[in-house]
C-alpha positions as CSV (number, residue, x, y, z in Angstrom):
1,M,0.0,0.0,0.0
2,L,2.8,2.4,0.9
3,D,4.8,1.5,-2.1
4,Y,1.7,2.2,-4.2
5,K,1.4,5.7,-2.6
6,K,5.1,6.3,-3.2
7,E,4.7,5.4,-6.8
8,Q,1.7,7.7,-7.2
9,R,3.6,10.5,-5.6
10,A,6.6,9.9,-7.9
11,K,4.2,10.0,-10.8
12,E,2.7,13.3,-9.6
13,I,6.2,14.7,-9.2
14,A,7.1,13.7,-12.7
15,V,3.9,15.2,-14.1
16,L,4.4,18.4,-12.1
17,E,8.0,18.7,-13.3
18,T,7.0,18.3,-16.9
19,V,4.2,20.9,-16.5
20,K,6.7,23.2,-14.8
21,A,9.2,22.8,-17.7
22,E,6.4,23.6,-20.2
23,K,5.4,26.7,-18.3
24,E,9.1,27.8,-18.2
25,N,9.3,27.3,-21.9
26,Q,6.2,29.4,-22.3
27,V,7.7,32.1,-20.2
28,E,10.9,32.0,-22.4
29,S,8.8,32.2,-25.6
30,Q,6.8,35.2,-24.2
31,E,10.1,37.0,-23.3
32,R,11.4,36.3,-26.8
33,R,8.2,37.8,-28.3
34,L,8.6,40.9,-26.1
35,K,12.2,41.3,-27.4
36,E,10.9,41.0,-31.0
37,L,8.4,43.8,-30.4
38,A,11.0,46.2,-29.1
39,P,12.8,46.8,-32.5
40,A,9.4,47.4,-34.2
41,V,8.7,50.2,-31.7
42,K,12.2,51.6,-32.3
43,N,11.5,51.5,-36.1
44,M,8.3,53.5,-35.6
45,E,10.2,56.1,-33.5
46,R,12.8,56.4,-36.3
47,L,10.1,56.8,-39.0
48,A,8.4,59.5,-36.9
49,A,11.7,61.2,-36.4
50,D,12.3,61.2,-40.2
51,F,9.0,63.0,-40.8
52,S,9.4,65.4,-37.9
53,A,12.3,67.1,-39.7
54,N,12.2,70.8,-40.7
55,P,9.4,71.3,-43.2
56,E,11.6,73.6,-45.3
57,E,13.9,70.6,-45.9
58,I,11.0,68.4,-47.0
59,L,9.0,70.8,-49.1
60,P,10.7,71.9,-52.3
61,E,11.2,75.6,-53.1
62,P,8.6,77.1,-55.4
63,G,9.6,77.8,-58.9
64,T,10.2,81.4,-60.0
65,L,7.0,81.7,-62.0
66,E,4.9,79.2,-59.9
67,T,1.8,80.6,-58.2
68,G,0.8,79.8,-54.6
69,R,-2.2,77.8,-55.8
70,A,-0.2,75.7,-58.2
71,Y,2.5,75.1,-55.5
72,R,-0.1,74.1,-53.0
73,E,-1.9,71.7,-55.4
74,K,1.2,70.1,-57.0
75,K,3.7,69.9,-54.1
76,A,2.2,70.7,-50.7
77,K,-1.0,68.7,-50.8
78,P,0.6,65.5,-52.2
79,L,3.3,65.8,-49.5
80,L,0.7,66.3,-46.8
81,A,-1.4,63.4,-48.1
82,Q,1.7,61.2,-47.9
83,I,2.5,62.4,-44.4
84,V,-1.2,61.7,-43.3
85,K,-1.0,58.2,-44.9
86,V,2.3,57.5,-43.0
87,L,0.9,58.8,-39.8
88,R,-2.3,56.7,-40.1
89,S,-0.2,53.6,-40.8
90,L,2.1,54.5,-37.8
91,Y,-1.0,54.9,-35.6
92,L,-2.4,51.6,-36.7
93,A,0.9,49.9,-36.1
94,Y,1.2,51.6,-32.7
95,V,-2.3,50.4,-31.7
96,E,-1.6,46.9,-32.9
97,L,1.7,46.7,-31.1
98,R,0.2,48.2,-27.9
99,G,-2.5,45.5,-28.0
100,K,0.1,42.8,-28.6
101,F,2.3,44.1,-25.8
102,E,-0.6,44.3,-23.3
103,R,-1.7,40.7,-24.3
104,L,1.9,39.5,-23.9
105,Q,2.2,41.2,-20.5
106,G,-1.0,39.5,-19.4
107,D,0.1,36.1,-20.7
108,Y,3.5,36.5,-19.1
109,G,2.0,37.4,-15.8
110,R,-0.4,34.4,-15.9
111,V,2.4,32.0,-16.9
112,R,4.6,33.3,-14.1
113,E,1.8,32.9,-11.5
114,S,1.1,29.4,-12.8
115,N,4.8,28.6,-12.7
116,I,4.9,29.8,-9.1
117,R,1.9,27.8,-8.1
118,L,3.3,24.7,-9.8
119,S,6.6,25.2,-8.0
120,D,4.8,25.4,-4.7
121,R,2.8,22.3,-5.4
122,L,5.9,20.5,-6.5
123,Q,7.6,21.3,-3.2
124,E,4.5,20.1,-1.3
125,V,4.5,16.8,-3.2
126,K,8.2,16.4,-2.7
127,L,7.8,16.8,1.1
128,E,4.9,14.4,1.1
129,N,7.0,11.9,-0.9
130,K,9.8,12.3,1.6
131,A,7.3,11.6,4.4
132,M,6.0,8.5,2.5
133,R,9.5,7.2,2.1
134,Q,10.1,7.6,5.8
135,V,6.9,5.7,6.5
136,S,7.9,3.0,4.0
137,A,11.3,2.7,5.7
138,D,9.6,2.3,9.1
139,Y,7.3,-0.3,7.7
140,E,10.3,-2.3,6.3
141,R,11.9,-2.1,9.8
142,V,8.8,-3.4,11.4
143,K,8.7,-6.3,8.9
144,R,12.3,-7.1,9.7
145,A,11.7,-6.9,13.4
146,F,8.5,-9.0,13.6
147,G,8.7,-11.0,10.5
148,P,6.8,-10.5,7.3
149,E,4.2,-13.2,8.0
150,Q,3.2,-11.8,11.3
151,V,3.1,-8.2,9.9
152,D,0.9,-9.5,7.0
153,R,-1.5,-11.2,9.4
154,I,-1.7,-8.0,11.5
155,L,-2.4,-5.9,8.4
156,E,-5.0,-8.4,7.1
157,A,-6.8,-8.3,10.5
158,A,-6.7,-4.5,10.5
159,Y,-8.2,-4.4,6.9
160,Q,-10.9,-6.8,7.9
161,Q,-11.7,-4.7,11.0
162,E,-11.9,-1.5,8.9
163,H,-14.1,-3.3,6.4
164,A,-16.4,-4.5,9.2
165,E,-16.6,-1.0,10.7
166,K,-17.6,0.4,7.3
167,E,-20.3,-2.2,6.8
168,R,-21.6,-1.5,10.3
169,K,-21.8,2.3,9.6
170,R,-23.4,1.6,6.2
171,A,-26.0,-0.6,7.9
172,A,-26.7,2.0,10.5
173,K,-27.2,4.7,7.9
174,S,-29.6,2.6,5.9
175,K,-31.5,1.8,9.1
176,V,-31.8,5.5,9.9
177,R,-33.1,6.2,6.3
178,I,-35.7,3.5,6.6
179,D,-36.8,4.7,10.0
180,A,-37.0,8.3,8.8
181,R,-39.6,7.3,6.1
């Protein structure tokens, strides 16, 4: 019986260790994804810096016989449309990255909490396993001291006594139910 419990605890420990390893792998993958997002944010900052330069450097000088209206229609408006297009794409990329970042932070936090809970549970199971090993060692000592046959007879008598006690309780419960009707 104790050997069976020890085996079960060993199996639980093995399962918990594999789950813990999986969670650690998830944490590592989430950290890698966070590191991948950082350069994208830097690229957006660089692009924004490129377009925040002095407008005199971006807009070409008007020609000598060019009117204000022609300059506005042919040079300024297309440039502004291009800037608006870039800003929209930057904003969409920013919103998307912010959403990904927040999701990743949430996932990372959940995985870390799960990892901590699994580590705590693993410690509990290891302590329980250690206690079971001690009980098993004590049982082996008792078997050596009194002999395996005598210990087996005592255990069988204890099992029969427990079974008889359960049957007595079950009979008492059913009698109470019948009397209650």
